[in-house]
N, C-alpha and C positions, 0 to 999 in steps of 0.2 A: 503492498499498500503507499508507505512512503520513501522506496526504492526508488519510485520512479520523480518526484520530486527532485532528490539527491542527483539520479543522473543526471537528469534535467540541467540541473545548476552545475555540474562535473564538467557537461559539456562546452559549459560558457568561459573554462578556465583554461589559459593556454598553457602550454608545456612546459614557456620559459618563467612561467611565475613561480614554478614548483621548483626549477631549478635557481634561482633568488633567491627564495626563501631558505630552500634548502643551506643552501650556501653561507646565511645568515649566521647560525649558530659559532662555525668555522673563524668568521673574524670578530664573530663576540666574544668567542674566546682567548684568541689571541690579544684582541685588546685587553682584557681583564688580565693575562698574564704580565703584559709589557707596562701594567697601570698600577699593580700592586693587588690585582682585586682576586687572584686563585689563591690566597694564603700565603703559609711558609716556605712552602712546596711548590712553586707555581709549574714547574715543568714537570712533575709528578700528576699535578691535579690536570693540568691543559691535556698529558696523554688521558689520563683517566676520562674526561670528558669527551673529547674527540671518538675513543671506543666506543663510549657507552650511545652515542650520537649511530654509530657504524651499525652499532647492534641492532639498535629501534630501527634504524634502514630496513637491514635483512629482513627482520620482524614483519614488516611494514610490506616490503614484496611478495616475501610467504603467503601472506596473509589475503592479499588481492584476487588471486583463484578461487579461493573459499567463498569470501565473499561475495562473488558472483555469483558462484554455483550455490551458494546457502541463502545469502540475502539478498541477491538480485543486484546487487550493487558491483554497477561497471566502472574498475578504475586499470583497465587495460593499459588506454593508452597513456599512463602515469609509468608503467611499471620497469620500459626501459631507462627512464630518469630515475626513479628510486632506486636501481641494480647498483647503475653510475655514481649515484651520491656514497651509497653506501662504501661502492670500493674507491672513492676520492677520500673519506673520513677514515678507511681503514691504510689508505695509502698514507694520509696526515699523521696518523696512529704511530705508525711504522716508523717517519720521518722524525715527529718529534723523538723519537726514544733513539734513532740512529744518532742525532745530529747536535743534539740538545739533550739527554740524557747519557746516553753511553759513553759517544767521543771515542772509540777505542777499537779498532777494526780488528785484534784479536780478538776481545772481548765478546764483541759481538756474536763471531763462530764459535763461541767457546758457550754464550749463552742460548744460542739456538740449540745446540747441540744435547747441553748439559743441561738445562732447566726447563721441565717438559711445558709450562706454561708457555714460556718462550717458544718451546718448538712448535706446540699446538697451534699458537695463533700467530705464527710465523705461515706454517701449512695452510692455515685459510686463508689468507693472504694469498701466498701462491696458487689456490687452487679458482680463485677469483681472477686471479690475471686472464686465463682464455676468456672467462666471460664477459670481459669488458673488453677484451680486443675484438671480440665476435660480435657486442653489441651495436652493431649498422646493419643497415639495408643490404649493403653489399656481400658480409658476411654469410646472413640470412643465406639470400639467393645462394653462392656460392656452396654452401653447405647443406642446403634444402634440410632433408629429414634428420638427418645427423645434428642438425642447428639443436633441435630438441635435447636429446640425447646429451648434447657436452653442456649444455645449461642446465642440465640437472647435478652439476657439480656443484652447484649452490647449494643443495642437500648437506652433503660431507661439511661445507665451508662454514654453512652455519651452524650447524655440532661443534665443529673445532671451535668456533667465536666463542660461544655460548661457556665451553668447557673452562676458555681461556679465560674466561670471564668469574668463572666458577673457583678456579685454583688459582687465578689472581688474589682474590679474596682473600683476607683476614681472619681467620676463624669461620664460624658458621653465622652466613650473612644471607637471610631471604631474598634481598635483591636480584644475585646471578643466579641461584638457582630458580625462580620464577621466570626470567627470561629463556636459560635450558627448558623447563618445561612447558613455555609457551610455544616456543620449535618444535618440541617434540610433538606436541600438541598438532599443529599447523603439518608438520611433514605425515605427523598418522591421518590427518585429515586428507591431505593430499594423494596416499596410498592406496585409502578406502575407496576416494573417487577415482582413480584411474582403474584398480578394482572393478568395478559398478561400469565402467565404460568399459572396457574388455567384456562383462559380461552381458551387457545389452545387445 
């Protein structure tokens, strides 16, 4: 009943508005970091905020198909932008860690190999690279049906990103577990939808 008005309003929103709105948090966090608004450890806080937005965008991207199929809300025209914004924030999160936090090439390699939360976070980033590279019409035409199979890499990337957040948290914290649970539920919905489509 209310999906129609929502879809009508969404159709009037240009995709570039999402891009501008999606990049505002990054600019705001960098501004806060430069002006002392991120507390006593601004670099760590900046890493956290950028990574959190990245995970939120991954969740948003995974929710688009279930929203359309279960509630009739069609946000498919924004899915590519959401995915690329998620990759942008993951890249910024990684860049802050590399260039502002660690600043030591030898330690970077050691951390990736020896610290589990760094390993899974870096693995999630690596899995997202082919998704970002092929998120264009030319790649879609050239890859054909293989494009959909390739873009299923977002599933393990999302899980690894959530596990990275859980392991990064100190002690028992509800927030990282909620993100992991939300991602698992959204993936379960997609698996169930795929199963029903095959049965139909």
